[in-house]
C-alpha positions in Angstrom: 0.0 0.0 0.0 1.3 3.5 -0.9 2.0 6.0 1.9 -0.7 8.4 0.5 -3.4 5.7 0.8 -2.3 5.0 4.3 -2.5 8.6 5.3 -6.1 9.0 4.0 -7.3 5.6 5.3 -5.8 5.9 8.7 -7.0 9.4 9.3 -3.5 10.7 9.8 -4.0 13.4 7.3 -7.2 14.5 8.9 -5.7 14.5 12.3 -2.7 16.5 11.1 -4.9 19.1 9.5 -7.0 19.4 12.7 -3.9 19.9 14.7 -2.5 22.4 12.3 -5.9 24.3 12.2 -5.9 24.4 16.0 -2.4 25.9 15.9 -3.5 28.4 13.3 -6.6 29.4 15.2 -4.3 30.1 18.2 -2.1 32.3 16.0 -5.2 34.1 14.8 -6.5 34.6 18.3 -3.2 36.0 19.5 -3.1 38.4 16.5 -6.5 39.7 17.4 -5.7 40.0 21.1 -3.4 42.9 20.6 -5.8 45.2 18.7 -7.5 48.1 20.5 -11.0 47.1 19.3 -12.6 44.1 21.0 -13.1 42.0 17.9 -13.9 38.3 18.0 -12.7 35.8 15.4 -16.1 35.6 13.7 -16.3 39.4 13.6 -12.8 39.5 12.1 -13.9 36.9 9.5 -16.8 39.1 8.6 -14.4 42.0 8.1 -12.2 40.0 5.9 -15.1 38.7 3.8 -16.5 42.3 3.5 -13.1 43.6 2.5 -12.6 40.8 -0.1 -16.0 41.1 -1.7 -16.5 44.9 -1.2 -19.9 46.5 -0.5 -22.6 43.8 -0.2 -25.9 43.1 1.3 -26.3 41.6 4.7 -27.9 38.5 3.1 -24.8 38.0 0.9 -22.5 38.4 3.9 -24.6 35.9 5.9 -24.4 33.4 3.1 -20.6 33.8 2.8 -20.2 33.3 6.5 -22.6 30.4 6.7 -24.8 32.1 9.3 -28.5 33.3 9.3 -29.3 36.8 8.2 -30.3 37.6 11.9 -26.9 36.5 13.1 -25.2 38.6 10.4 -27.3 41.6 11.4 -26.4 41.3 15.0 -22.7 41.0 14.1 -22.9 44.0 11.8 -24.6 46.0 14.5 -21.6 45.4 16.7 -19.1 46.2 13.9 -21.0 49.4 13.1 -20.8 50.5 16.8 -17.1 49.9 16.7 -16.9 52.0 13.4 -15.4 49.1 11.5 -18.1 48.8 8.9 -20.8 51.2 7.7 -24.2 50.7 6.3 -25.7 52.5 3.4 -28.8 52.2 1.2 -28.4 50.5 -2.1 -28.6 53.1 -4.9 -30.9 50.9 -6.9 -33.1 49.5 -4.1 -33.6 51.8 -1.1 -35.0 48.9 0.9 -31.7 47.0 0.6 -28.9 47.8 3.0 -25.3 47.4 1.9 -22.3 47.1 4.2 -18.7 47.9 3.6 -15.5 48.4 5.6 -14.7 51.8 7.0 -11.1 53.0 6.8 -10.8 52.0 10.4 -12.0 48.5 9.5 -9.4 48.2 6.7 -6.7 49.4 9.1 -7.7 46.8 11.7 -7.7 44.0 9.1 -4.3 45.1 7.9 -2.8 45.3 11.4 -4.2 41.9 12.4 -3.0 40.3 9.2 0.5 41.8 9.7 0.7 40.5 13.2 -0.4 37.1 12.0 2.1 37.1 9.2 5.0 38.0 11.6 4.1 35.1 14.0 3.7 32.6 11.1 7.0 33.8 9.6 8.7 33.1 13.0 7.2 29.6 13.1 8.3 28.8 9.6 11.8 30.0 10.3 12.1 27.1 12.7 11.5 24.6 9.9 14.1 23.6 7.3 13.7 24.6 3.7 12.4 21.2 2.3 9.7 21.2 5.0 8.7 24.8 4.2 8.3 23.8 0.5 6.1 20.9 1.4 4.0 23.1 3.6 3.5 25.8 0.9 2.5 23.2 -1.7 0.1 21.4 0.6 -1.6 24.4 2.1 -2.0 26.1 -1.3 -3.7 23.0 -2.6 -5.9 22.8 0.5 -6.9 26.4 0.3 -7.7 26.0 -3.4 -9.9 23.0 -2.6 -11.9 25.1 -0.1 -12.4 27.9 -2.6 -11.3 30.5 -0.1 -9.5 33.7 -1.0 -6.0 34.4 0.3 -6.3 37.2 2.9 -3.4 39.1 1.4 -5.5 39.4 -1.7 -8.4 41.0 0.1 -7.1 44.5 -0.4 -5.8 44.3 -4.0 -6.6 47.5 -5.8 -7.4 49.6 -2.7 -5.5 52.6 -1.8 -4.3 52.9 1.8 
């Protein structure tokens, strides 16, 4: 039996990814802990999705986050109070509310992402080059399979 078949059959691959994801969540939590605004991981994810997709309806955000519209509304209420997103009426449909990041929201995402990158860079520096190459290849394939957008690409085309 080939090693790849053993990994999948025995659950080693799944276990390794669960462990890695737990480590990455810890890195994400630490990167948020240092910001002035009290932002939770789900709220940060909403900010990243909003930054990636631009102005959008609450329903679109809820769908992207996999939550109910009521949950997205409550989350956005909190983010509006923190001045990280703003609401506006859709120019074509006054009944529809659109949300988008404020400059403060963009700054927060940029700060958190930079802190996360610094910590991940430090972790990767403890690995040898062949290990790093394997990590890059595997994680890029994994991210592509999820259909997620790289966070560093969320701000492409925006002026800061």
